[in-house]
Biopython code that builds the backbone (N, CA, C, O; Angstrom):
import numpy as np
from Bio.PDB.StructureBuilder import StructureBuilder

atoms = [
    (1, "MET", "N", (0.853, -1.169, 0.000)),
    (1, "MET", "CA", (0.000, 0.000, 0.000)),
    (1, "MET", "C", (0.897, 1.230, 0.000)),
    (1, "MET", "O", (1.793, 1.365, 0.833)),
    (2, "ASN", "N", (0.644, 2.100, -0.926)),
    (2, "ASN", "CA", (1.445, 3.314, -0.959)),
    (2, "ASN", "C", (0.725, 4.450, -0.238)),
    (2, "ASN", "O", (-0.422, 4.323, 0.190)),
    (3, "PHE", "N", (1.432, 5.543, -0.123)),
    (3, "PHE", "CA", (0.932, 6.692, 0.634)),
    (3, "PHE", "C", (-0.370, 7.218, 0.041)),
    (3, "PHE", "O", (-1.310, 7.508, 0.781)),
    (4, "TRP", "N", (-0.440, 7.344, -1.287)),
    (4, "TRP", "CA", (-1.618, 7.913, -1.927)),
    (4, "TRP", "C", (-2.858, 7.046, -1.691)),
    (4, "TRP", "O", (-3.943, 7.569, -1.436)),
    (5, "GLU", "N", (-2.698, 5.729, -1.774)),
    (5, "GLU", "CA", (-3.830, 4.839, -1.528)),
    (5, "GLU", "C", (-4.313, 4.942, -0.089)),
    (5, "GLU", "O", (-5.511, 4.864, 0.184)),
    (6, "ARG", "N", (-3.384, 5.115, 0.811)),
    (6, "ARG", "CA", (-3.757, 5.245, 2.217)),
    (6, "ARG", "C", (-4.486, 6.561, 2.482)),
    (6, "ARG", "O", (-5.464, 6.592, 3.229)),
    (7, "ILE", "N", (-4.016, 7.634, 1.878)),
    (7, "ILE", "CA", (-4.648, 8.947, 2.079)),
    (7, "ILE", "C", (-6.052, 8.973, 1.478)),
    (7, "ILE", "O", (-6.980, 9.495, 2.095)),
    (8, "THR", "N", (-6.210, 8.419, 0.290)),
    (8, "THR", "CA", (-7.513, 8.465, -0.378)),
    (8, "THR", "C", (-8.483, 7.415, 0.132)),
    (8, "THR", "O", (-9.684, 7.508, -0.122)),
    (9, "GLY", "N", (-7.977, 6.410, 0.853)),
    (9, "GLY", "CA", (-8.844, 5.359, 1.364)),
    (9, "GLY", "C", (-9.111, 4.257, 0.353)),
    (9, "GLY", "O", (-9.978, 3.411, 0.568)),
    (10, "ARG", "N", (-8.370, 4.265, -0.745)),
    (10, "ARG", "CA", (-8.569, 3.253, -1.782)),
    (10, "ARG", "C", (-8.265, 1.856, -1.256)),
    (10, "ARG", "O", (-8.899, 0.884, -1.667)),
    (11, "ASP", "N", (-7.300, 1.754, -0.352)),
    (11, "ASP", "CA", (-6.965, 0.448, 0.216)),
    (11, "ASP", "C", (-8.165, -0.164, 0.937)),
    (11, "ASP", "O", (-8.399, -1.370, 0.858)),
    (12, "MET", "N", (-8.916, 0.674, 1.638)),
    (12, "MET", "CA", (-10.093, 0.177, 2.349)),
    (12, "MET", "C", (-11.216, -0.164, 1.373)),
    (12, "MET", "O", (-11.957, -1.123, 1.587)),
    (13, "THR", "N", (-11.343, 0.613, 0.310)),
    (13, "THR", "CA", (-12.346, 0.326, -0.708)),
    (13, "THR", "C", (-12.068, -1.021, -1.363)),
    (13, "THR", "O", (-12.987, -1.805, -1.600)),
    (14, "LEU", "N", (-10.799, -1.284, -1.655)),
    (14, "LEU", "CA", (-10.423, -2.565, -2.249)),
    (14, "LEU", "C", (-10.665, -3.717, -1.273)),
    (14, "LEU", "O", (-11.117, -4.789, -1.676)),
    (15, "ALA", "N", (-10.365, -3.497, 0.004)),
    (15, "ALA", "CA", (-10.590, -4.533, 1.006)),
    (15, "ALA", "C", (-12.075, -4.831, 1.144)),
    (15, "ALA", "O", (-12.465, -5.996, 1.228)),
    (16, "ARG", "N", (-12.908, -3.798, 1.170)),
    (16, "ARG", "CA", (-14.354, -4.001, 1.283)),
    (16, "ARG", "C", (-14.898, -4.726, 0.054)),
    (16, "ARG", "O", (-15.783, -5.572, 0.176)),
    (17, "ALA", "N", (-14.372, -4.399, -1.134)),
    (17, "ALA", "CA", (-14.808, -5.087, -2.354)),
    (17, "ALA", "C", (-14.409, -6.560, -2.297)),
    (17, "ALA", "O", (-15.167, -7.427, -2.731)),
    (18, "ASP", "N", (-13.228, -6.840, -1.767)),
    (18, "ASP", "CA", (-12.781, -8.221, -1.610)),
    (18, "ASP", "C", (-13.684, -8.962, -0.626)),
    (18, "ASP", "O", (-14.028, -10.122, -0.851)),
    (19, "PHE", "N", (-14.068, -8.296, 0.465)),
    (19, "PHE", "CA", (-14.976, -8.920, 1.431)),
    (19, "PHE", "C", (-16.304, -9.270, 0.772)),
    (19, "PHE", "O", (-16.823, -10.370, 0.960)),
    (20, "GLU", "N", (-16.852, -8.338, 0.003)),
    (20, "GLU", "CA", (-18.147, -8.565, -0.635)),
    (20, "GLU", "C", (-18.060, -9.720, -1.634)),
    (20, "GLU", "O", (-18.999, -10.506, -1.765)),
    (21, "LYS", "N", (-16.942, -9.818, -2.327)),
    (21, "LYS", "CA", (-16.762, -10.919, -3.269)),
    (21, "LYS", "C", (-16.704, -12.258, -2.522)),
    (21, "LYS", "O", (-17.313, -13.238, -2.949)),
    (22, "ARG", "N", (-15.978, -12.291, -1.420)),
    (22, "ARG", "CA", (-15.875, -13.518, -0.630)),
    (22, "ARG", "C", (-17.218, -13.889, -0.006)),
    (22, "ARG", "O", (-17.561, -15.068, 0.080)),
    (23, "VAL", "N", (-17.977, -12.882, 0.430)),
    (23, "VAL", "CA", (-19.290, -13.137, 1.031)),
    (23, "VAL", "C", (-20.239, -13.718, -0.007)),
    (23, "VAL", "O", (-21.092, -14.540, 0.328)),
    (24, "SER", "N", (-20.103, -13.305, -1.254)),
    (24, "SER", "CA", (-21.007, -13.813, -2.296)),
    (24, "SER", "C", (-20.854, -15.315, -2.521)),
    (24, "SER", "O", (-21.761, -15.950, -3.059)),
    (25, "TYR", "N", (-19.732, -15.887, -2.121)),
    (25, "TYR", "CA", (-19.524, -17.333, -2.251)),
    (25, "TYR", "C", (-20.075, -18.125, -1.066)),
    (25, "TYR", "O", (-20.150, -19.353, -1.123)),
    (26, "LEU", "N", (-20.455, -17.441, -0.013)),
    (26, "LEU", "CA", (-20.998, -18.114, 1.178)),
    (26, "LEU", "C", (-22.459, -18.503, 0.949)),
    (26, "LEU", "O", (-23.110, -17.957, 0.058)),
    (27, "PRO", "N", (-22.980, -19.438, 1.741)),
    (27, "PRO", "CA", (-24.420, -19.753, 1.661)),
    (27, "PRO", "C", (-25.265, -18.518, 1.996)),
    (27, "PRO", "O", (-24.793, -17.577, 2.634)),
    (28, "GLU", "N", (-26.497, -18.545, 1.559)),
    (28, "GLU", "CA", (-27.370, -17.380, 1.707)),
    (28, "GLU", "C", (-27.586, -16.978, 3.163)),
    (28, "GLU", "O", (-27.659, -15.787, 3.465)),
    (29, "SER", "N", (-27.690, -17.940, 4.062)),
    (29, "SER", "CA", (-27.900, -17.607, 5.479)),
    (29, "SER", "C", (-26.693, -16.837, 6.027)),
    (29, "SER", "O", (-26.858, -15.915, 6.826)),
    (30, "TYR", "N", (-25.505, -17.203, 5.608)),
    (30, "TYR", "CA", (-24.308, -16.483, 6.040)),
    (30, "TYR", "C", (-24.279, -15.077, 5.441)),
    (30, "TYR", "O", (-23.851, -14.129, 6.100)),
    (31, "GLN", "N", (-24.727, -14.944, 4.211)),
    (31, "GLN", "CA", (-24.771, -13.621, 3.576)),
    (31, "GLN", "C", (-25.724, -12.686, 4.310)),
    (31, "GLN", "O", (-25.431, -11.504, 4.490)),
    (32, "MET", "N", (-26.865, -13.223, 4.731)),
    (32, "MET", "CA", (-27.827, -12.394, 5.465)),
    (32, "MET", "C", (-27.263, -11.974, 6.820)),
    (32, "MET", "O", (-27.432, -10.825, 7.228)),
    (33, "ILE", "N", (-26.598, -12.890, 7.519)),
    (33, "ILE", "CA", (-25.999, -12.551, 8.812)),
    (33, "ILE", "C", (-24.901, -11.528, 8.624)),
    (33, "ILE", "O", (-24.777, -10.604, 9.428)),
    (34, "TRP", "N", (-24.104, -11.671, 7.581)),
    (34, "TRP", "CA", (-23.041, -10.699, 7.311)),
    (34, "TRP", "C", (-23.644, -9.312, 7.107)),
    (34, "TRP", "O", (-23.124, -8.323, 7.625)),
    (35, "ALA", "N", (-24.731, -9.241, 6.360)),
    (35, "ALA", "CA", (-25.392, -7.958, 6.113)),
    (35, "ALA", "C", (-25.943, -7.364, 7.411)),
    (35, "ALA", "O", (-25.962, -6.144, 7.570)),
    (36, "GLU", "N", (-26.386, -8.204, 8.328)),
    (36, "GLU", "CA", (-26.904, -7.711, 9.606)),
    (36, "GLU", "C", (-25.773, -7.306, 10.560)),
    (36, "GLU", "O", (-25.921, -6.365, 11.340)),
    (37, "LEU", "N", (-24.654, -8.015, 10.494)),
    (37, "LEU", "CA", (-23.539, -7.728, 11.404)),
    (37, "LEU", "C", (-22.724, -6.523, 10.961)),
    (37, "LEU", "O", (-22.127, -5.844, 11.797)),
    (38, "ASP", "N", (-22.689, -6.247, 9.671)),
    (38, "ASP", "CA", (-21.839, -5.167, 9.160)),
    (38, "ASP", "C", (-22.134, -3.811, 9.808)),
    (38, "ASP", "O", (-21.196, -3.156, 10.263)),
    (39, "PRO", "N", (-23.398, -3.357, 9.873)),
    (39, "PRO", "CA", (-23.644, -2.070, 10.546)),
    (39, "PRO", "C", (-23.287, -2.095, 12.034)),
    (39, "PRO", "O", (-22.845, -1.091, 12.593)),
    (40, "GLU", "N", (-23.483, -3.242, 12.658)),
    (40, "GLU", "CA", (-23.149, -3.386, 14.077)),
    (40, "GLU", "C", (-21.637, -3.271, 14.274)),
    (40, "GLU", "O", (-21.174, -2.663, 15.240)),
    (41, "ILE", "N", (-20.881, -3.853, 13.361)),
    (41, "ILE", "CA", (-19.409, -3.790, 13.430)),
    (41, "ILE", "C", (-18.929, -2.369, 13.182)),
    (41, "ILE", "O", (-17.960, -1.930, 13.802)),
    (42, "GLN", "N", (-19.583, -1.648, 12.294)),
    (42, "GLN", "CA", (-19.169, -0.282, 11.957)),
    (42, "GLN", "C", (-19.235, 0.648, 13.163)),
    (42, "GLN", "O", (-18.549, 1.669, 13.188)),
    (43, "ARG", "N", (-20.033, 0.320, 14.142)),
    (43, "ARG", "CA", (-20.136, 1.154, 15.344)),
    (43, "ARG", "C", (-18.844, 1.166, 16.153)),
    (43, "ARG", "O", (-18.637, 2.056, 16.978)),
    (44, "TYR", "N", (-17.974, 0.183, 15.924)),
    (44, "TYR", "CA", (-16.712, 0.087, 16.651)),
    (44, "TYR", "C", (-15.551, 0.700, 15.879)),
    (44, "TYR", "O", (-14.393, 0.526, 16.259)),
    (45, "SER", "N", (-15.845, 1.397, 14.826)),
    (45, "SER", "CA", (-14.809, 1.971, 13.968)),
    (45, "SER", "C", (-14.132, 3.161, 14.626)),
    (45, "SER", "O", (-14.740, 3.907, 15.394)),
    (46, "ASP", "N", (-12.858, 3.316, 14.304)),
    (46, "ASP", "CA", (-12.180, 4.532, 14.722)),
    (46, "ASP", "C", (-12.428, 5.598, 13.652)),
    (46, "ASP", "O", (-13.330, 5.443, 12.829)),
    (47, "LEU", "N", (-11.656, 6.652, 13.652)),
    (47, "LEU", "CA", (-11.881, 7.753, 12.726)),
    (47, "LEU", "C", (-11.794, 7.296, 11.270)),
    (47, "LEU", "O", (-12.613, 7.704, 10.446)),
    (48, "THR", "N", (-10.818, 6.462, 10.947)),
    (48, "THR", "CA", (-10.628, 6.048, 9.559)),
    (48, "THR", "C", (-11.352, 4.765, 9.212)),
    (48, "THR", "O", (-11.725, 4.570, 8.055)),
    (49, "GLY", "N", (-11.561, 3.890, 10.168)),
    (49, "GLY", "CA", (-12.179, 2.610, 9.899)),
    (49, "GLY", "C", (-11.178, 1.510, 9.596)),
    (49, "GLY", "O", (-11.563, 0.364, 9.364)),
    (50, "ARG", "N", (-9.903, 1.846, 9.598)),
    (50, "ARG", "CA", (-8.873, 0.852, 9.287)),
    (50, "ARG", "C", (-8.759, -0.224, 10.365)),
    (50, "ARG", "O", (-8.286, -1.327, 10.091)),
    (51, "ASN", "N", (-9.182, 0.084, 11.570)),
    (51, "ASN", "CA", (-9.106, -0.924, 12.636)),
    (51, "ASN", "C", (-10.057, -2.089, 12.386)),
    (51, "ASN", "O", (-9.886, -3.157, 12.974)),
    (52, "LEU", "N", (-11.056, -1.905, 11.524)),
    (52, "LEU", "CA", (-12.040, -2.947, 11.274)),
    (52, "LEU", "C", (-11.580, -3.973, 10.247)),
    (52, "LEU", "O", (-12.067, -5.103, 10.246)),
    (53, "ILE", "N", (-10.663, -3.602, 9.382)),
    (53, "ILE", "CA", (-10.273, -4.477, 8.275)),
    (53, "ILE", "C", (-9.736, -5.825, 8.770)),
    (53, "ILE", "O", (-10.201, -6.857, 8.287)),
    (54, "PRO", "N", (-8.779, -5.872, 9.711)),
    (54, "PRO", "CA", (-8.315, -7.194, 10.154)),
    (54, "PRO", "C", (-9.382, -7.992, 10.900)),
    (54, "PRO", "O", (-9.411, -9.219, 10.807)),
    (55, "ILE", "N", (-10.246, -7.320, 11.629)),
    (55, "ILE", "CA", (-11.295, -8.013, 12.372)),
    (55, "ILE", "C", (-12.333, -8.587, 11.410)),
    (55, "ILE", "O", (-12.774, -9.725, 11.573)),
    (56, "MET", "N", (-12.719, -7.805, 10.418)),
    (56, "MET", "CA", (-13.690, -8.289, 9.444)),
    (56, "MET", "C", (-13.097, -9.424, 8.610)),
    (56, "MET", "O", (-13.806, -10.359, 8.238)),
    (57, "SER", "N", (-11.827, -9.344, 8.322)),
    (57, "SER", "CA", (-11.167, -10.410, 7.579)),
    (57, "SER", "C", (-11.170, -11.710, 8.387)),
    (57, "SER", "O", (-11.442, -12.783, 7.850)),
    (58, "SER", "N", (-10.868, -11.602, 9.666)),
    (58, "SER", "CA", (-10.881, -12.784, 10.532)),
    (58, "SER", "C", (-12.292, -13.362, 10.662)),
    (58, "SER", "O", (-12.475, -14.579, 10.649)),
    (59, "LEU", "N", (-13.275, -12.487, 10.784)),
    (59, "LEU", "CA", (-14.661, -12.944, 10.883)),
    (59, "LEU", "C", (-15.075, -13.658, 9.603)),
    (59, "LEU", "O", (-15.758, -14.681, 9.652)),
    (60, "LEU", "N", (-14.670, -13.128, 8.475)),
    (60, "LEU", "CA", (-15.002, -13.756, 7.204)),
    (60, "LEU", "C", (-14.292, -15.101, 7.052)),
    (60, "LEU", "O", (-14.868, -16.048, 6.515)),
    (61, "ASP", "N", (-13.050, -15.192, 7.519)),
    (61, "ASP", "CA", (-12.348, -16.483, 7.524)),
    (61, "ASP", "C", (-13.112, -17.500, 8.381)),
    (61, "ASP", "O", (-13.267, -18.661, 8.002)),
    (62, "PHE", "N", (-13.582, -17.039, 9.536)),
    (62, "PHE", "CA", (-14.358, -17.893, 10.439)),
    (62, "PHE", "C", (-15.641, -18.368, 9.758)),
    (62, "PHE", "O", (-15.995, -19.544, 9.845)),
    (63, "PHE", "N", (-16.333, -17.459, 9.084)),
    (63, "PHE", "CA", (-17.556, -17.827, 8.377)),
    (63, "PHE", "C", (-17.264, -18.829, 7.263)),
    (63, "PHE", "O", (-18.025, -19.777, 7.070)),
    (64, "GLU", "N", (-16.183, -18.630, 6.538)),
    (64, "GLU", "CA", (-15.842, -19.553, 5.455)),
    (64, "GLU", "C", (-15.527, -20.946, 5.990)),
    (64, "GLU", "O", (-15.916, -21.951, 5.394)),
    (65, "GLU", "N", (-14.825, -21.001, 7.113)),
    (65, "GLU", "CA", (-14.515, -22.303, 7.721)),
    (65, "GLU", "C", (-15.783, -23.025, 8.172)),
    (65, "GLU", "O", (-15.972, -24.207, 7.884)),
    (66, "THR", "N", (-16.642, -22.305, 8.879)),
    (66, "THR", "CA", (-17.850, -22.951, 9.392)),
    (66, "THR", "C", (-18.813, -23.294, 8.263)),
    (66, "THR", "O", (-19.538, -24.284, 8.356)),
    (67, "ALA", "N", (-18.834, -22.499, 7.205)),
    (67, "ALA", "CA", (-19.698, -22.817, 6.062)),
    (67, "ALA", "C", (-19.193, -24.062, 5.346)),
    (67, "ALA", "O", (-19.992, -24.848, 4.837)),
    (68, "SER", "N", (-17.891, -24.249, 5.301)),
    (68, "SER", "CA", (-17.350, -25.444, 4.652)),
    (68, "SER", "C", (-17.660, -26.704, 5.463)),
    (68, "SER", "O", (-17.697, -27.805, 4.916)),
    (69, "ASP", "N", (-17.883, -26.537, 6.765)),
    (69, "ASP", "CA", (-18.277, -27.669, 7.625)),
    (69, "ASP", "C", (-19.792, -27.860, 7.641)),
    (69, "ASP", "O", (-20.302, -28.712, 8.368)),
    (70, "TYR", "N", (-20.511, -27.075, 6.846)),
    (70, "TYR", "CA", (-21.970, -27.115, 6.755)),
    (70, "TYR", "C", (-22.640, -26.825, 8.096)),
    (70, "TYR", "O", (-23.692, -27.384, 8.407)),
    (71, "ALA", "N", (-22.028, -25.952, 8.881)),
    (71, "ALA", "CA", (-22.614, -25.573, 10.167)),
    (71, "ALA", "C", (-23.650, -24.467, 9.953)),
    (71, "ALA", "O", (-23.496, -23.606, 9.086)),
    (72, "ASP", "N", (-24.700, -24.514, 10.762)),
    (72, "ASP", "CA", (-25.734, -23.483, 10.701)),
    (72, "ASP", "C", (-25.182, -22.201, 11.307)),
    (72, "ASP", "O", (-24.562, -22.234, 12.370)),
    (73, "VAL", "N", (-25.401, -21.075, 10.642)),
    (73, "VAL", "CA", (-24.815, -19.811, 11.087)),
    (73, "VAL", "C", (-25.360, -19.384, 12.445)),
    (73, "VAL", "O", (-24.624, -18.795, 13.237)),
    (74, "SER", "N", (-26.616, -19.662, 12.731)),
    (74, "SER", "CA", (-27.166, -19.269, 14.035)),
    (74, "SER", "C", (-26.542, -20.085, 15.162)),
    (74, "SER", "O", (-26.423, -19.601, 16.288)),
    (75, "ALA", "N", (-26.146, -21.316, 14.864)),
    (75, "ALA", "CA", (-25.453, -22.129, 15.869)),
    (75, "ALA", "C", (-24.030, -21.629, 16.082)),
    (75, "ALA", "O", (-23.446, -21.822, 17.149)),
    (76, "VAL", "N", (-23.487, -20.995, 15.069)),
    (76, "VAL", "CA", (-22.102, -20.517, 15.145)),
    (76, "VAL", "C", (-22.001, -19.230, 15.950)),
    (76, "VAL", "O", (-21.133, -19.104, 16.814)),
    (77, "ILE", "N", (-22.884, -18.270, 15.672)),
    (77, "ILE", "CA", (-22.767, -16.972, 16.349)),
    (77, "ILE", "C", (-23.726, -16.819, 17.514)),
    (77, "ILE", "O", (-23.557, -15.908, 18.325)),
    (78, "GLY", "N", (-24.712, -17.667, 17.623)),
    (78, "GLY", "CA", (-25.672, -17.551, 18.707)),
    (78, "GLY", "C", (-26.853, -16.683, 18.314)),
    (78, "GLY", "O", (-26.962, -16.236, 17.172)),
    (79, "GLU", "N", (-27.725, -16.455, 19.265)),
    (79, "GLU", "CA", (-28.935, -15.680, 19.005)),
    (79, "GLU", "C", (-28.723, -14.173, 19.154)),
    (79, "GLU", "O", (-29.381, -13.384, 18.477)),
    (80, "ASP", "N", (-27.817, -13.778, 20.026)),
    (80, "ASP", "CA", (-27.595, -12.367, 20.309)),
    (80, "ASP", "C", (-26.447, -11.843, 19.458)),
    (80, "ASP", "O", (-25.278, -12.057, 19.778)),
    (81, "LYS", "N", (-26.791, -11.151, 18.365)),
    (81, "LYS", "CA", (-25.778, -10.644, 17.441)),
    (81, "LYS", "C", (-24.935, -9.539, 18.071)),
    (81, "LYS", "O", (-23.729, -9.461, 17.836)),
    (82, "GLU", "N", (-25.575, -8.683, 18.873)),
    (82, "GLU", "CA", (-24.839, -7.592, 19.516)),
    (82, "GLU", "C", (-23.783, -8.136, 20.477)),
    (82, "GLU", "O", (-22.677, -7.600, 20.551)),
    (83, "ALA", "N", (-24.114, -9.183, 21.202)),
    (83, "ALA", "CA", (-23.154, -9.797, 22.121)),
    (83, "ALA", "C", (-22.009, -10.443, 21.352)),
    (83, "ALA", "O", (-20.859, -10.396, 21.789)),
    (84, "PHE", "N", (-22.320, -11.043, 20.214)),
    (84, "PHE", "CA", (-21.281, -11.645, 19.387)),
    (84, "PHE", "C", (-20.298, -10.584, 18.900)),
    (84, "PHE", "O", (-19.085, -10.784, 18.957)),
    (85, "VAL", "N", (-20.820, -9.460, 18.423)),
    (85, "VAL", "CA", (-19.955, -8.386, 17.930)),
    (85, "VAL", "C", (-19.162, -7.775, 19.083)),
    (85, "VAL", "O", (-17.983, -7.460, 18.919)),
    (86, "ALA", "N", (-19.791, -7.602, 20.244)),
    (86, "ALA", "CA", (-19.079, -7.057, 21.404)),
    (86, "ALA", "C", (-17.939, -7.981, 21.821)),
    (86, "ALA", "O", (-16.877, -7.522, 22.242)),
    (87, "GLU", "N", (-18.164, -9.266, 21.701)),
    (87, "GLU", "CA", (-17.106, -10.219, 22.038)),
    (87, "GLU", "C", (-15.962, -10.141, 21.032)),
    (87, "GLU", "O", (-14.803, -10.340, 21.395)),
    (88, "LEU", "N", (-16.279, -9.856, 19.781)),
    (88, "LEU", "CA", (-15.227, -9.673, 18.772)),
    (88, "LEU", "C", (-14.295, -8.526, 19.146)),
    (88, "LEU", "O", (-13.088, -8.584, 18.912)),
    (89, "PHE", "N", (-14.867, -7.504, 19.719)),
    (89, "PHE", "CA", (-14.100, -6.304, 20.042)),
    (89, "PHE", "C", (-13.702, -6.241, 21.505)),
    (89, "PHE", "O", (-13.435, -5.154, 22.018)),
    (90, "ASP", "N", (-13.654, -7.353, 22.178)),
    (90, "ASP", "CA", (-13.175, -7.430, 23.560)),
    (90, "ASP", "C", (-13.949, -6.533, 24.507)),
    (90, "ASP", "O", (-13.363, -5.900, 25.385)),
    (91, "GLN", "N", (-15.254, -6.475, 24.338)),
    (91, "GLN", "CA", (-16.150, -5.732, 25.229)),
    (91, "GLN", "C", (-15.911, -4.222, 25.222)),
    (91, "GLN", "O", (-16.332, -3.533, 26.151)),
    (92, "ARG", "N", (-15.248, -3.697, 24.200)),
    (92, "ARG", "CA", (-15.100, -2.246, 24.113)),
    (92, "ARG", "C", (-16.452, -1.609, 23.839)),
    (92, "ARG", "O", (-17.335, -2.232, 23.248)),
    (93, "LYS", "N", (-16.603, -0.398, 24.259)),
    (93, "LYS", "CA", (-17.855, 0.312, 24.048)),
    (93, "LYS", "C", (-17.955, 0.770, 22.595)),
    (93, "LYS", "O", (-16.970, 1.244, 22.029)),
    (94, "PRO", "N", (-19.133, 0.635, 21.985)),
    (94, "PRO", "CA", (-19.290, 1.143, 20.621)),
    (94, "PRO", "C", (-19.282, 2.669, 20.615)),
    (94, "PRO", "O", (-19.568, 3.308, 21.627)),
    (95, "ILE", "N", (-18.961, 3.220, 19.500)),
    (95, "ILE", "CA", (-18.973, 4.671, 19.338)),
    (95, "ILE", "C", (-20.429, 5.104, 19.249)),
    (95, "ILE", "O", (-21.201, 4.551, 18.465)),
    (96, "SER", "N", (-20.798, 6.080, 20.044)),
    (96, "SER", "CA", (-22.200, 6.488, 20.096)),
    (96, "SER", "C", (-22.576, 7.252, 18.832)),
    (96, "SER", "O", (-21.729, 7.821, 18.144)),
    (97, "TYR", "N", (-23.846, 7.246, 18.559)),
    (97, "TYR", "CA", (-24.361, 7.953, 17.393)),
    (97, "TYR", "C", (-24.929, 9.307, 17.796)),
    (97, "TYR", "O", (-26.064, 9.636, 17.452)),
    (98, "GLN", "N", (-24.153, 10.077, 18.514)),
    (98, "GLN", "CA", (-24.615, 11.387, 18.926)),
    (98, "GLN", "C", (-24.435, 12.371, 17.786)),
    (98, "GLN", "O", (-23.407, 12.377, 17.108)),
    (99, "SER", "N", (-25.427, 13.187, 17.585)),
    (99, "SER", "CA", (-25.303, 14.218, 16.576)),
    (99, "SER", "C", (-24.545, 15.408, 17.172)),
    (99, "SER", "O", (-24.333, 15.490, 18.381)),
    (100, "TYR", "N", (-24.153, 16.304, 16.310)),
    (100, "TYR", "CA", (-23.460, 17.503, 16.757)),
    (100, "TYR", "C", (-24.355, 18.306, 17.698)),
    (100, "TYR", "O", (-23.881, 18.879, 18.679)),
    (101, "ARG", "N", (-25.633, 18.342, 17.397)),
    (101, "ARG", "CA", (-26.593, 19.070, 18.229)),
    (101, "ARG", "C", (-26.658, 18.472, 19.640)),
    (101, "ARG", "O", (-26.712, 19.211, 20.623)),
    (102, "ASP", "N", (-26.653, 17.139, 19.742)),
    (102, "ASP", "CA", (-26.679, 16.481, 21.052)),
    (102, "ASP", "C", (-25.425, 16.811, 21.863)),
    (102, "ASP", "O", (-25.503, 17.044, 23.070)),
    (103, "LYS", "N", (-24.281, 16.828, 21.200)),
    (103, "LYS", "CA", (-23.033, 17.146, 21.884)),
    (103, "LYS", "C", (-23.036, 18.589, 22.392)),
    (103, "LYS", "O", (-22.583, 18.867, 23.502)),
    (104, "CYS", "N", (-23.551, 19.502, 21.566)),
    (104, "CYS", "CA", (-23.629, 20.910, 21.987)),
    (104, "CYS", "C", (-24.594, 21.074, 23.156)),
    (104, "CYS", "O", (-24.332, 21.853, 24.073)),
    (105, "ARG", "N", (-25.700, 20.351, 23.127)),
    (105, "ARG", "CA", (-26.680, 20.426, 24.207)),
    (105, "ARG", "C", (-26.065, 19.947, 25.519)),
    (105, "ARG", "O", (-26.261, 20.572, 26.561)),
    (106, "GLU", "N", (-25.319, 18.837, 25.472)),
    (106, "GLU", "CA", (-24.672, 18.318, 26.677)),
    (106, "GLU", "C", (-23.637, 19.305, 27.216)),
    (106, "GLU", "O", (-23.539, 19.513, 28.425)),
    (107, "GLN", "N", (-22.874, 19.905, 26.317)),
    (107, "GLN", "CA", (-21.865, 20.869, 26.742)),
    (107, "GLN", "C", (-22.525, 22.090, 27.381)),
    (107, "GLN", "O", (-22.054, 22.584, 28.405)),
    (108, "LEU", "N", (-23.609, 22.576, 26.784)),
    (108, "LEU", "CA", (-24.332, 23.715, 27.338)),
    (108, "LEU", "C", (-24.881, 23.379, 28.722)),
    (108, "LEU", "O", (-24.779, 24.189, 29.643)),
    (109, "ASN", "N", (-25.461, 22.193, 28.872)),
    (109, "ASN", "CA", (-25.987, 21.790, 30.175)),
    (109, "ASN", "C", (-24.881, 21.702, 31.222)),
    (109, "ASN", "O", (-25.077, 22.137, 32.357)),
    (110, "ARG", "N", (-23.737, 21.155, 30.867)),
    (110, "ARG", "CA", (-22.613, 21.076, 31.811)),
    (110, "ARG", "C", (-22.167, 22.467, 32.239)),
    (110, "ARG", "O", (-21.901, 22.707, 33.417)),
    (111, "ASN", "N", (-22.085, 23.383, 31.275)),
    (111, "ASN", "CA", (-21.658, 24.746, 31.599)),
    (111, "ASN", "C", (-22.657, 25.459, 32.499)),
    (111, "ASN", "O", (-22.263, 26.168, 33.425)),
    (112, "VAL", "N", (-23.940, 25.279, 32.236)),
    (112, "VAL", "CA", (-24.975, 25.905, 33.059)),
    (112, "VAL", "C", (-24.938, 25.336, 34.467)),
    (112, "VAL", "O", (-24.999, 26.092, 35.436)),
    (113, "PHE", "N", (-24.839, 24.008, 34.602)),
    (113, "PHE", "CA", (-24.772, 23.380, 35.913)),
    (113, "PHE", "C", (-23.532, 23.843, 36.682)),
    (113, "PHE", "O", (-23.587, 24.070, 37.891)),
    (114, "ARG", "N", (-22.414, 23.979, 35.965)),
    (114, "ARG", "CA", (-21.198, 24.419, 36.630)),
    (114, "ARG", "C", (-21.342, 25.865, 37.124)),
    (114, "ARG", "O", (-20.900, 26.188, 38.227)),
    (115, "LYS", "N", (-21.954, 26.727, 36.321)),
    (115, "LYS", "CA", (-22.157, 28.120, 36.725)),
    (115, "LYS", "C", (-23.125, 28.223, 37.911)),
    (115, "LYS", "O", (-22.973, 29.093, 38.769)),
    (116, "LEU", "N", (-24.108, 27.339, 37.952)),
    (116, "LEU", "CA", (-25.065, 27.340, 39.044)),
    (116, "LEU", "C", (-24.548, 26.622, 40.276)),
    (116, "LEU", "O", (-25.187, 26.648, 41.328)),
    (117, "GLY", "N", (-23.404, 25.985, 40.152)),
    (117, "GLY", "CA", (-22.816, 25.273, 41.276)),
    (117, "GLY", "C", (-23.467, 23.928, 41.559)),
    (117, "GLY", "O", (-23.467, 23.467, 42.700)),
    (118, "ARG", "N", (-24.013, 23.303, 40.545)),
    (118, "ARG", "CA", (-24.692, 22.018, 40.708)),
    (118, "ARG", "C", (-23.892, 20.879, 40.067)),
    (118, "ARG", "O", (-24.487, 19.971, 39.486)),
    (119, "ASP", "N", (-22.621, 20.907, 40.155)),
    (119, "ASP", "CA", (-21.789, 19.851, 39.533)),
    (119, "ASP", "C", (-22.220, 18.573, 40.032)),
    (119, "ASP", "O", (-21.666, 17.542, 39.650)),
]
sb = StructureBuilder()
sb.init_structure("model")
sb.init_model(0)
sb.init_chain("A")
sb.init_seg("    ")
for serial, (resi, resn, name, xyz) in enumerate(atoms, 1):
    if name == "N":
        sb.init_residue(resn, " ", resi, " ")
    sb.init_atom(name, np.array(xyz, "f"), 0.0, 1.0, " ", f" {name:<3s}", serial, name[0])
structure = sb.get_structure()
């Protein structure tokens, strides 16, 4: 990977395209689970999203192995998808979906409480 590909994010685009190609070879039940897990996994992304590439690659390797053994995907990941994804990321907290307005509101409330002496 060269500097330009890293700056433009082309390396991640190529990795995501490779993931989608590999997922297309999986059984349909695995494809549906992948589609459901992907947004859940994205919540654990850092600013660039590069931290997700090795984890998603490992997860896809795991899916390919279990699919080759003809294992049912629900038996592999369990019923609770959020718990499965949290376990992938070592129980780290997901990045919240706060809007800019919510962040400003919280900051304003903290400042008002501090001025009123209600810390």
